[in-house]
GUKOL-201264 format. One record per residue (C-alpha): residue number from 1; residue in one letter; z, x, y. Coordinates in nm, 4 decimals. Last residue first. Example, Ala and Ser with C-alpha at 12.3 -4.5 7.8 and 13.67 -1.06 7.14 Angstrom:
2
SITE / seq / type / up / east / north
SITE / 2 / S / 0.7140 / 1.3670 / -0.1060;
SITE / 1 / A / 0.7800 / 1.2300 / -0.4500;
END
This chain:
98
SITE / seq / type / up / east / north
SITE / 98 / F / -0.7460 / 1.3670 / -0.5694;
SITE / 97 / A / -0.4358 / 1.3634 / -0.7906;
SITE / 96 / E / -0.2285 / 1.5781 / -0.5513;
SITE / 95 / E / -0.3178 / 1.3547 / -0.2557;
SITE / 94 / Y / -0.2255 / 1.0435 / -0.4530;
SITE / 93 / A / 0.1097 / 1.1950 / -0.5522;
SITE / 92 / E / 0.1924 / 1.2790 / -0.1887;
SITE / 91 / Y / 0.0721 / 0.9364 / -0.0750;
SITE / 90 / G / 0.3371 / 0.7620 / -0.2775;
SITE / 89 / G / 0.4871 / 0.8866 / -0.6040;
SITE / 88 / E / 0.3965 / 0.5631 / -0.7806;
SITE / 87 / L / 0.1683 / 0.3548 / -0.5594;
SITE / 86 / V / 0.3097 / 0.0052 / -0.5348;
SITE / 85 / Y / 0.0875 / -0.2875 / -0.6332;
SITE / 84 / V / 0.1546 / -0.6294 / -0.4826;
SITE / 83 / N / 0.0197 / -0.9382 / -0.6543;
SITE / 82 / T / 0.0106 / -1.2387 / -0.4236;
SITE / 81 / K / 0.2404 / -1.5186 / -0.3075;
SITE / 80 / F / 0.2371 / -1.4065 / 0.0593;
SITE / 79 / K / 0.6088 / -1.4335 / 0.1381;
SITE / 78 / K / 0.7577 / -1.3650 / -0.2042;
SITE / 77 / E / 0.5168 / -1.0888 / -0.3012;
SITE / 76 / M / 0.5370 / -0.9405 / 0.0486;
SITE / 75 / Y / 0.9175 / -0.9134 / 0.0412;
SITE / 74 / L / 0.9093 / -0.7463 / -0.2990;
SITE / 73 / A / 0.6489 / -0.4970 / -0.1740;
SITE / 72 / I / 0.8471 / -0.4186 / 0.1438;
SITE / 71 / E / 1.1594 / -0.3351 / -0.0574;
SITE / 70 / D / 0.9638 / -0.1340 / -0.3143;
SITE / 69 / S / 0.7627 / 0.0793 / -0.0712;
SITE / 68 / K / 1.0373 / 0.3130 / 0.0480;
SITE / 67 / M / 1.0626 / 0.5481 / -0.2501;
SITE / 66 / G / 0.7006 / 0.6277 / -0.3294;
SITE / 65 / Y / 0.6858 / 0.9694 / -0.1614;
SITE / 64 / Q / 0.4973 / 0.9074 / 0.1653;
SITE / 63 / C / 0.4649 / 0.5288 / 0.1584;
SITE / 62 / Y / 0.2234 / 0.3093 / -0.0317;
SITE / 61 / I / 0.1079 / -0.0470 / -0.0663;
SITE / 60 / F / -0.1789 / -0.1972 / -0.2625;
SITE / 59 / I / -0.2335 / -0.5695 / -0.2042;
SITE / 58 / P / -0.4210 / -0.8073 / -0.4319;
SITE / 57 / V / -0.6072 / -1.0756 / -0.2359;
SITE / 56 / G / -0.5047 / -1.4322 / -0.1491;
SITE / 55 / T / -0.3549 / -1.3527 / 0.1881;
SITE / 54 / Q / -0.4695 / -1.0702 / 0.4111;
SITE / 53 / I / -0.1947 / -0.8825 / 0.5926;
SITE / 52 / H / -0.2606 / -0.8200 / 0.9627;
SITE / 51 / H / 0.0038 / -1.0813 / 1.0599;
SITE / 50 / Q / 0.2581 / -0.8355 / 0.9191;
SITE / 49 / F / 0.2420 / -0.6300 / 1.2387;
SITE / 48 / E / 0.5751 / -0.7007 / 1.4118;
SITE / 47 / A / 0.7735 / -0.7547 / 1.0938;
SITE / 46 / F / 0.6461 / -0.4221 / 0.9583;
SITE / 45 / R / 0.7417 / -0.2103 / 1.2589;
SITE / 44 / D / 0.9778 / 0.0309 / 1.0787;
SITE / 43 / R / 0.7574 / 0.0238 / 0.7690;
SITE / 42 / P / 0.4452 / 0.1211 / 0.9609;
SITE / 41 / I / 0.1481 / -0.1123 / 0.9090;
SITE / 40 / S / -0.1519 / 0.1182 / 0.8946;
SITE / 39 / I / -0.4673 / -0.0012 / 0.7239;
SITE / 38 / A / -0.6103 / 0.1628 / 0.4148;
SITE / 37 / G / -0.9843 / 0.1786 / 0.3456;
SITE / 36 / P / -0.9811 / 0.5421 / 0.2386;
SITE / 35 / I / -0.6278 / 0.6550 / 0.1437;
SITE / 34 / H / -0.4674 / 0.8244 / 0.4422;
SITE / 33 / S / -0.4699 / 1.1432 / 0.6477;
SITE / 32 / K / -0.3552 / 1.2713 / 0.9872;
SITE / 31 / K / -0.3575 / 0.9284 / 1.1556;
SITE / 30 / Y / -0.1596 / 0.7738 / 0.8706;
SITE / 29 / H / 0.1131 / 1.0366 / 0.9147;
SITE / 28 / S / 0.1337 / 0.9714 / 1.2920;
SITE / 27 / Y / 0.1387 / 0.5969 / 1.2219;
SITE / 26 / P / 0.4675 / 0.6273 / 1.0343;
SITE / 25 / R / 0.4229 / 0.5498 / 0.6642;
SITE / 24 / I / 0.3618 / 0.1916 / 0.5530;
SITE / 23 / D / -0.0004 / 0.2470 / 0.4447;
SITE / 22 / I / -0.1462 / -0.0845 / 0.3336;
SITE / 21 / I / -0.4468 / -0.1226 / 0.1049;
SITE / 20 / Q / -0.6026 / -0.4677 / 0.0875;
SITE / 19 / V / -0.8168 / -0.5770 / -0.2033;
SITE / 18 / K / -1.1623 / -0.7265 / -0.2516;
SITE / 17 / G / -1.3621 / -0.5858 / -0.5372;
SITE / 16 / K / -1.1118 / -0.6040 / -0.8187;
SITE / 15 / E / -1.2832 / -0.3405 / -1.0286;
SITE / 14 / K / -1.3452 / -0.0873 / -0.7503;
SITE / 13 / I / -0.9866 / -0.1081 / -0.6253;
SITE / 12 / I / -0.8563 / -0.0977 / -0.9816;
SITE / 11 / P / -1.0665 / 0.2091 / -1.0683;
SITE / 10 / E / -0.9518 / 0.4014 / -0.7566;
SITE / 9 / V / -0.5803 / 0.3271 / -0.7847;
SITE / 8 / E / -0.5173 / 0.4066 / -1.1517;
SITE / 7 / E / -0.5103 / 0.7856 / -1.1096;
SITE / 6 / P / -0.2370 / 0.7475 / -0.8468;
SITE / 5 / A / -0.0093 / 0.5792 / -1.1007;
SITE / 4 / I / 0.0670 / 0.2103 / -1.0623;
SITE / 3 / T / 0.3867 / 0.0152 / -1.0029;
SITE / 2 / I / 0.3509 / -0.3625 / -1.0146;
SITE / 1 / M / 0.5607 / -0.5910 / -0.7986;
END
């Protein structure tokens, strides 16, 4: 698991080309606003929707404040054998940066 600052998200996404961005906040939060290109897989329903995760590409994951992503990120690294990036400070920090 790699923690990245909000300012690092945009350049890495553009550099890597193909990545997957996962918003693990409740769907109601995702619906109001989210990082462009992100899909919603709410943390409390993660097991149910994990089949939407792409394998073989770097994954960026975020929650609201950056505190709930770690557990899911560690699980995904083990299960999907890919790099998982966690957004430091969550969506709140991203929104402040942009």
